[in-house]
C-alpha positions in Angstrom: -95.6 47.7 -88.4 -98.5 47.9 -87.7 -101.6 49.9 -86.7 -101.8 48.7 -83.2 -98.5 48.6 -82.6 -98.2 52.2 -82.1 -101.2 52.2 -79.3 -101.3 48.4 -77.9 -98.8 49.7 -74.5 -101.4 53.1 -73.8 -103.3 51.7 -72.3 -101.0 50.2 -69.6 -100.3 54.0 -69.1 -102.7 55.0 -67.6 -103.1 51.9 -64.9 -100.1 53.6 -63.1 -101.1 57.5 -63.7 -104.2 56.8 -62.6 -103.2 55.1 -59.4 -100.8 58.9 -59.0 -103.2 60.9 -59.9 -106.1 58.9 -57.3 -108.9 57.9 -59.2 -112.0 55.7 -58.0 -110.6 52.3 -58.4 -113.4 51.5 -61.3 -111.3 53.4 -63.8 -107.9 52.0 -62.6 -108.8 48.5 -63.3 -110.8 49.9 -67.2 -107.5 50.2 -68.7 -105.9 47.0 -67.5 -109.1 45.5 -69.0 -108.6 47.6 -72.3 -105.0 45.6 -72.6 -106.8 42.1 -71.9 -108.8 42.7 -74.8 -106.1 44.2 -76.8 -104.7 40.4 -76.0 -107.6 38.7 -77.1 -107.4 40.7 -80.5 -104.4 39.2 -81.2 -105.2 35.7 -80.2 -108.4 35.7 -81.8 -106.4 37.1 -84.8 -103.6 35.5 -85.5 -104.0 31.7 -83.5 -106.6 30.2 -84.0 -109.1 29.1 -87.4 -112.0 31.1 -88.7 -114.6 29.8 -86.1 -112.8 31.5 -83.3 -111.6 34.3 -86.1 -115.5 35.1 -85.8 -114.9 36.9 -82.5 -112.7 39.4 -83.7 -115.0 41.7 -84.6 -117.1 41.7 -82.0 -114.3 42.2 -79.5 -112.9 45.2 -81.7 -116.7 46.5 -80.4 -115.5 45.5 -76.9 -112.3 47.3 -76.6 -114.3 51.0 -78.5 -116.9 50.8 -76.5 -114.9 49.7 -73.2 -113.0 52.8 -74.4 -115.7 55.4 -74.4 -116.8 54.1 -71.4 -114.4 55.0 -69.4 -113.7 58.0 -71.4 -117.1 59.1 -70.1 -116.5 57.7 -67.2 -112.8 60.0 -66.2 -114.7 63.1 -67.6 -117.8 63.0 -65.0 -115.5 62.6 -62.9 -113.0 65.7 -63.1 
């Protein structure tokens, strides 16, 4: 089992918790964006050749930035 399989569904759990916790709309949608970015990681690493595979590290950086941005906004919102 790969490393990503341990936490790939974590953002899916964050979305219902955000709905229950009355979080602002922007913070509700960021976990959904993280799920989509993780799917982009799968697509760029498995399905296409090296040309599209070059996007793989860029999307990894975007995932990192989005996770940090989500955490910072959630922290400032409390």
